[in-house]
C-alpha positions in Angstrom: 0.0 0.0 0.0 2.9 2.3 0.5 3.4 2.9 -3.2 -0.1 4.3 -3.8 -3.0 6.1 -2.1 -5.4 3.5 -0.5 -8.7 3.5 -2.4 -11.8 2.8 -0.2 -15.4 2.2 -1.4 -18.1 3.2 1.1 -21.6 1.8 0.7 -24.5 3.1 2.7 -28.1 4.1 1.6 -28.0 7.1 4.0 -26.3 10.2 2.5 -25.2 11.6 5.8 -23.5 8.4 6.8 -21.7 8.2 3.4 -20.5 11.8 3.7 -19.4 11.3 7.4 -17.3 8.2 6.7 -15.9 9.6 3.5 -14.7 12.9 5.2 -13.4 10.9 8.2 -11.3 8.6 6.0 -10.1 11.3 3.5 -8.9 13.3 6.5 -6.6 10.3 7.2 -5.2 10.5 3.7 -7.3 7.8 2.1 -9.0 8.2 -1.3 -12.8 7.3 -1.1 -15.7 6.6 -3.4 -19.3 5.9 -2.5 -22.3 3.9 -3.5 -25.9 4.0 -2.3 -26.5 0.2 -2.4 -25.0 -3.2 -3.1 -25.8 -3.2 -6.8 -24.1 0.1 -7.4 -21.1 -1.0 -5.3 -20.9 -4.2 -7.3 -20.7 -2.3 -10.6 -17.9 0.0 -9.2 -16.0 -3.0 -7.9 -16.0 -4.6 -11.4 -14.8 -1.4 -13.1 -12.4 0.1 -10.6 -9.7 -1.1 -8.3 -10.4 -0.8 -4.5 -8.2 -1.7 -1.6 -11.0 -1.8 0.9 -14.8 -2.0 1.0 -16.8 -0.5 4.0 -20.5 -1.4 3.6 -23.6 -1.0 5.6 -25.7 -4.2 6.3 -29.3 -3.1 5.8 -29.8 -1.5 2.4 -32.5 -1.7 -0.3 -32.0 -3.8 -3.5 -28.8 -5.6 -2.4 -27.8 -5.6 1.3 -24.4 -5.9 2.8 -24.4 -9.7 3.2 -25.8 -10.1 -0.4 -23.0 -7.8 -1.6 -20.4 -10.0 0.1 -21.9 -13.1 -1.4 -21.8 -11.6 -4.9 -18.2 -10.5 -4.4 -17.2 -14.1 -3.5 -19.3 -15.6 -6.3 -17.7 -13.4 -8.9 -14.1 -13.7 -7.6 -13.6 -10.0 -6.9 -10.5 -9.3 -4.7 -11.3 -6.7 -2.1 -11.0 -6.6 1.7 -14.3 -5.9 3.4 -15.7 -4.4 6.6 -19.4 -4.7 7.5 -21.2 -2.0 9.6 -24.7 -2.2 11.0 -27.0 -0.4 13.5 -28.8 -3.7 14.2 -26.0 -6.0 15.2 -26.5 -9.7 15.7 -24.2 -12.6 16.3 -25.8 -14.5 13.4 -25.1 -11.6 10.9 -21.6 -11.2 12.2 -20.8 -14.9 11.8 -22.3 -14.9 8.3 -20.2 -11.8 7.3 -17.0 -13.4 8.5 -17.8 -16.6 6.6 -18.3 -14.6 3.5 -14.8 -13.1 3.8 -15.3 -9.9 5.8 -12.4 -9.1 8.0 -14.4 -7.1 10.6 -17.9 -6.4 11.7 -18.7 -3.1 13.4 -21.9 -2.2 15.2 -22.9 1.5 15.0 -23.1 2.9 18.6 -26.4 4.6 19.4 -24.8 7.7 20.7 -22.2 8.2 18.0 -18.5 7.5 18.3 -18.2 5.3 15.2 -15.2 7.4 14.0 -12.4 6.0 16.1 -13.6 2.5 15.8 -13.9 2.8 12.0 -10.4 4.3 11.7 -8.9 1.4 13.8 -10.8 -1.2 11.8 -9.6 0.3 8.5 -5.9 0.3 9.8 -6.2 -3.3 10.9 -7.8 -4.4 7.7 -5.2 -2.8 5.5 -2.4 -4.2 7.7 -3.9 -7.7 7.3 -4.3 -7.2 3.6 -0.6 -6.2 3.3 0.5 -9.3 5.3 -1.6 -11.6 3.2 -0.2 -10.2 -0.1 3.3 -10.5 1.2 2.7 -14.1 2.2 1.2 -14.9 -1.2 4.2 -13.4 -2.9 6.6 -15.5 -0.8 4.5 -18.7 -1.3 4.5 -18.0 -5.1 8.3 -17.5 -5.1 8.9 -20.8 -3.2 6.3 -22.9 -5.1 7.9 -25.2 -7.6 6.3 -25.4 -11.1 6.2 -29.2 -11.0 3.8 -29.0 -8.0 1.3 -26.9 -9.9 0.8 -28.7 -13.2 -0.7 -31.9 -11.7 -1.6 -34.9 -13.8 -0.3 -38.1 -15.4 -2.5 -38.1 -18.5 -0.9 -37.9 -21.9 -2.2 -34.3 -22.4 -0.8 -33.1 -19.1 2.6 -34.7 -19.7 2.6 -33.1 -23.2 1.7 -29.8 -21.6 4.6 -30.0 -19.1 7.0 -30.8 -21.9 5.8 -27.9 -23.9 6.3 -25.5 -20.9 9.9 -26.7 -20.5 10.7 -26.2 -24.2 9.0 -22.7 -24.3 10.9 -21.7 -21.1 14.2 -22.4 -22.8 13.2 -20.5 -26.0 12.3 -17.1 -24.5 9.6 -16.5 -27.2 6.3 -14.7 -26.8 3.6 -17.2 -26.0 -0.2 -17.2 -26.3 -1.9 -19.6 -23.9 -5.4 -20.6 -25.0 -8.0 -22.6 -23.1 -11.3 -22.5 -21.3 -11.9 -20.6 -18.0 -10.5 -22.4 -15.0 -8.0 -24.6 -16.9 -4.9 -23.2 -15.2 -3.6 -20.8 -17.9 -1.8 -18.7 -15.3 -0.2 -21.8 -13.8 1.2 -22.6 -17.3 2.6 -19.1 -17.5 4.2 -19.4 -14.1 5.7 -22.8 -15.1 7.2 -21.3 -18.3 8.7 -18.4 -16.3 10.1 -20.5 -13.5 11.9 -22.9 -15.8 13.4 -20.2 -18.0 16.4 -17.9 -17.8 14.3 -15.1 -16.1 13.2 -17.4 -13.2 15.1 -15.2 -10.6 13.4 -12.0 -11.9 9.8 -10.8 -11.3 6.7 -12.6 -12.6 3.9 -10.0 -12.8 0.3 -10.9 -13.7 -2.6 -8.7 -14.6 -6.2 -9.6 -15.6 -7.3 -7.4 -18.5 -11.0 -8.3 -18.0 -11.6 -6.8 -14.6 -10.4 -3.2 -15.3 -11.8 -0.5 -17.6 -9.6 1.1 -20.2 -8.4 4.1 -18.2 -7.6 2.0 -15.1 -5.9 -0.8 -17.1 -3.8 1.8 -18.9 -2.6 3.2 -15.6 -2.0 -0.3 -14.2 0.1 -1.4 -17.2 2.1 1.8 -17.8 1.9 3.7 -14.6 1.0 7.4 -14.2 2.5 10.6 -13.0 1.2 13.0 -10.4 -1.8 15.0 -11.7 -2.4 12.7 -14.7 -6.0 12.3 -13.6 -8.3 12.9 -10.6 -6.8 11.0 -7.7 -3.3 10.7 -9.1 -1.7 12.3 -6.0 1.8 10.9 -6.9 3.9 9.1 -9.4 3.2 5.4 -9.7 5.1 2.8 -11.8 3.0 0.3 -13.7 3.2 -3.5 -14.4 5.7 -3.1 -17.2 8.2 -1.4 -15.0 7.5 -3.9 -12.2 8.2 -6.8 -14.6 11.4 -5.3 -16.1 14.0 -8.1 -16.8 11.3 -10.6 -15.9 7.9 -11.8 -17.3 4.6 -10.0 -17.7 1.5 -12.2 -17.9 -1.5 -10.6 -19.6 -4.5 -12.7 -18.7 -7.8 -12.5 -20.7 -6.0 -10.4 -23.4 -9.1 -10.8 -25.6 -11.0 -8.4 -23.3 -8.7 -5.5 -23.9 -10.0 -2.3 -25.5 -9.0 -1.6 -29.1 -7.3 1.7 -28.2 -5.3 0.1 -25.5 -4.4 -2.8 -27.9 -2.8 -0.2 -30.2 -0.7 1.1 -27.4 0.3 -2.4 -26.3 1.4 -3.2 -29.9 3.7 -0.2 -29.9 5.3 -1.3 -26.6 5.9 -4.8 -28.0 7.5 -3.3 -31.2 9.6 -0.6 -29.5 10.1 -2.0 -26.0 9.4 1.4 -24.6 6.4 3.4 -23.3 5.3 6.5 -21.4 3.5 6.7 -18.1 0.0 8.2 -18.3 0.4 11.9 -18.2 4.1 11.9 -19.2 6.1 12.3 -22.4 9.2 10.7 -21.0 10.0 7.3 -22.7 10.8 4.4 -20.4 12.6 1.4 -21.9 12.1 -2.1 -20.5 13.2 -5.7 -21.2 10.0 -7.8 -20.5 9.0 -11.2 -21.8 5.3 -11.2 -22.7 3.0 -14.2 -22.0 -0.7 -13.8 -22.6 -3.8 -15.9 -22.3 -7.4 -15.9 -23.5 -10.5 -18.1 -23.5 -11.9 -16.3 -26.6 -11.6 -17.2 -30.2 -9.3 -14.4 -31.3 -9.6 -15.2 -35.0 -13.4 -14.6 -34.7 -12.7 -11.4 -32.6 -10.5 -10.2 -35.4 -13.1 -10.9 -38.1 -15.7 -9.0 -36.0 -13.4 -6.0 -35.5 -12.9 -6.4 -31.8 -9.2 -7.5 -31.8 -6.3 -6.2 -33.8 -4.8 -8.7 -36.3 -1.3 -7.2 -36.0 -1.4 -7.5 -32.2 -2.6 -11.1 -32.6 0.4 -12.0 -34.7 2.7 -10.3 -32.2 1.3 -12.3 -29.3 0.8 -15.6 -31.1 4.4 -16.4 -31.9 3.9 -19.7 -30.1 0.5 -21.1 -29.0 -0.1 -23.6 -26.2 -3.5 -25.1 -25.3 -4.6 -26.0 -21.8 -7.0 -29.0 -21.7 -10.4 -28.9 -20.2 -11.0 -31.1 -17.2 -13.4 -33.3 -19.1 -10.6 -34.1 -21.5 -8.4 -35.6 -18.7 -10.9 -37.5 -16.4 -8.1 -39.8 -15.3 -6.4 -36.9 -13.6 -9.4 -35.9 -11.5 -8.6 -38.2 -8.5 -5.0 -37.0 -8.5 -6.1 -33.3 -8.6 -8.8 -33.8 -6.0 -6.3 -35.5 -3.6 -3.8 -32.7 -4.3 -6.3 -30.0 -3.3 -7.3 -32.1 -0.3 -3.8 -32.3 1.0 -3.3 -28.5 0.6 -6.5 -27.7 2.6 -5.4 -26.9 6.2 -8.8 -27.9 7.5 -8.7 -31.4 5.9 -6.9 -32.9 9.0 -5.5 -35.8 7.1 -8.8 -36.7 5.4 -9.0 -39.0 2.4 -11.6 -39.6 -0.2 -13.5 -42.9 -0.4 -13.4 -44.7 -3.8 -17.1 -43.9 -4.2 -16.4 -40.2 -3.6 -13.7 -40.1 -6.3 -16.0 -42.0 -8.7 -18.6 -39.3 -8.2 -16.1 -36.6 -8.9 -15.0 -38.3 -12.1 -18.6 -38.6 -13.3 -19.2 -34.9 -13.2 -18.7 -32.7 -16.4 -16.9 -29.9 -14.6 -17.9 -26.8 -16.7 -15.7 -24.7 -14.4 -12.7 -27.0 -14.9 -9.9 -27.2 -12.4 -10.9 -24.0 -10.5 -14.4 -25.5 -9.9 -12.9 -28.8 -8.7 -10.7 -27.0 -6.2 -13.8 -25.1 -4.9 -15.8 -28.3 -4.6 -13.0 -30.0 -2.6 -12.9 -27.0 -0.2 -16.7 -27.3 0.2 -16.5 -31.0 0.7 -13.9 -30.7 3.5 -16.3 -28.2 5.2 -19.2 -30.7 5.1 -17.2 -33.9 5.8 -17.7 -35.5 9.2 -14.9 -38.0 9.0 -12.4 -39.9 6.9 -12.7 -41.4 4.4 -15.0 -38.7 2.9 -18.3 -40.2 1.7 -20.2 -39.1 -1.5 -22.9 -37.5 0.7 -20.4 -34.7 1.6 -19.8 -33.8 -2.0 -22.2 -31.0 -3.0 -21.7 -30.4 -6.7 -22.9 -27.0 -8.1 -25.6 -28.8 -10.1 -26.3 -32.2 -11.5 -24.6 -32.0 -14.9 -23.1 -35.5 -14.5 -22.8 -37.8 -17.4 -26.5 -38.9 -17.3 -29.8 -37.6 -18.5 -30.7 -34.1 -17.1 -34.3 -35.3 -16.8 -33.2 -37.4 -13.8 -32.6 -34.2 -11.8 -35.8 -33.6 -9.8 -35.0 -29.9 -9.1 -34.3 -29.1 -12.8 -37.6 -30.8 -13.6 -39.5 -28.8 -10.9 -38.1 -25.5 -12.1 -39.2 -26.1 -15.6 -42.8 -27.0 -14.5 -45.0 -23.9 -14.9 -47.5 -25.3 -12.5 -45.0 -25.2 -9.6 -45.3 -22.3 -7.1 -42.4 -20.7 -5.2 -43.4 -22.7 -2.1 -43.4 -25.9 -4.1 -39.9 -25.2 -5.3 -38.7 -24.3 -1.8 -40.1 -27.4 -0.2 -38.8 -29.7 -3.0 -35.4 -28.1 -2.8 -35.2 -28.7 1.0 -36.5 -32.2 0.6 -33.9 -32.9 -2.1 -31.1 -31.6 0.0 -32.2 -33.5 3.1 -32.2 -36.7 1.0 -28.8 -35.8 -0.4 -27.3 -35.4 3.1 -29.1 -38.5 4.5 -31.4 -36.4 6.7 -28.6 -34.4 8.3 -30.2 -31.1 9.3 -26.8 -29.5 10.0 -25.3 -30.2 6.6 -28.6 -29.3 4.9 -28.8 -25.9 6.6 -25.1 -25.2 5.8 -25.6 -26.1 2.1 -28.7 -23.8 1.8 -27.0 -21.0 3.7 -29.7 -20.8 6.4 -29.7 -21.3 10.2 -30.7 -24.8 11.5 -33.6 -23.1 13.4 -34.9 -21.8 10.1 -34.6 -25.2 8.5 -36.6 -26.8 11.3 -39.3 -24.2 10.8 -39.4 -24.9 7.1 -39.6 -28.7 7.7 -42.5 -28.2 10.0 -44.1 -25.7 7.6 -44.0 -28.0 4.6 -44.5 -31.2 6.7 -41.3 -32.7 5.5 -40.5 -36.0 7.2 
C-alpha cells in the first residue's frame, strides 16, 4: 500500500452516513468513493480497483451480506468491513464466513469514527500481510507441483512448458476458463532464464480502459483525478522478468494499439508523461476467446494477434483428462489446512470423475474445499460432495430440481419445499449439513420442515 494512495469504497443508503465516513477517512489520507446500495457498489468493484470495502448491512435492492456473497461468487478481490446499526451474532458470523475481516456495530450515541479508523488500519495491515505471504509462497512454489496430472495431455503440456521456457519466445496460452492458464505461464517463467526475476500478472478483463492503462504503464502526479503521486505500472515492475496478460481478448482496441507499440519498440510513457521508459520484458498472454473470430468481427487487432501468437499452447479442459481428476482432488485435499488428514473414499472419487466440470480445475478446487467443510470424518463419503448442479454424465431429466423449475404449475413454495427435501435426502437427513448447504440457520430449516410437513 505504501506505493499508492489507498482507495476505499463506502456503501450506505443514507447520504449523511456516506459523507461522514468519506470525510473521516479522507482526513486520514485515504481516497474514497461511495455507492448507495450493493448493486451500485458491485458495478464499481467490477470497473475500478479498490483496496477496501466498507459497507452497511441493511440497504435496499442488495444488502451488505448479499454484496459480500456476490463478491465471493464473482471472484472479486477486495478486503471488506461490514457495519450495521442492528448487530446480531448471526449476521456477524455470516459476514466473517463470506470473507469480511471485521464487523462493526454503530453505537447509538455516535463514536463510530475512532472504531472505524482502527478497523480500517487493521484491515489494511492484514491485507498487506496476506499479499506478502502470497508473494513468498509463489516464489517458493515449484512449477512441477502446480501442473498436476499423469494423463498424456498433461505430460505433453509440461514438456511444452519446458521447451518454451528455454526458448524465450512470446507465448499465447489458450484454453477455457479455469484450466490453469496462469499456472502454465508461471511454469514457463520459473523454468526459463528469467526465473530469478519478477513474474507480474494482470487480468485485463476486470479493469476499464483508463484504469488498465494506468496499471500497465503507470502514471505521474496529476495525470487524472486522484493521481496524487507518481506510480510505476506493471511493465516497470516486470522489467527483466515476465509480464502475464490474462484475458487479453477483453482489452479495449485503443489500448491494444498502445500495447502493440510497446511490443514493437520495448518502450512506453506513463499516463500523463512524455518521457519514454525502456524495459526488457517477456510477454506471456492468455485468452478463453476465439481471437480469430474477434479479429473478423473487429474487436481485436490482427497485427497484435500475430505479435502475441508467436507460439501457441493449449490448456486441456478437465473433461478431457478425467483420469487426472482423482490426482487433482487429492492434491487439493492435501493442501487444505482444514482437511486434517482426510482421504476420499473410492465412491467419492467415482462421483467426482462422473461430473462434467464446466468450471474446470478451478471449480474442482472449490468443490474440494466445500467437501472438507461438510465432511464429518475420513474417508470422505459421497454425501459430503455437493456439486454445483447435476450436470453429471447422465440424463438431465433425472434431476428432480431441474424438472421442478421447468414445471410452470409449480409455485415458489413448491420449489422451496422440494429443494429442501432434495437436500435432506442428499445429506441422508442431516439437518446441520442441509442448513449449511442452503445458507440458512438450523432453526430456520426446522421451521421450514414443519411448515412443509417434510418427514
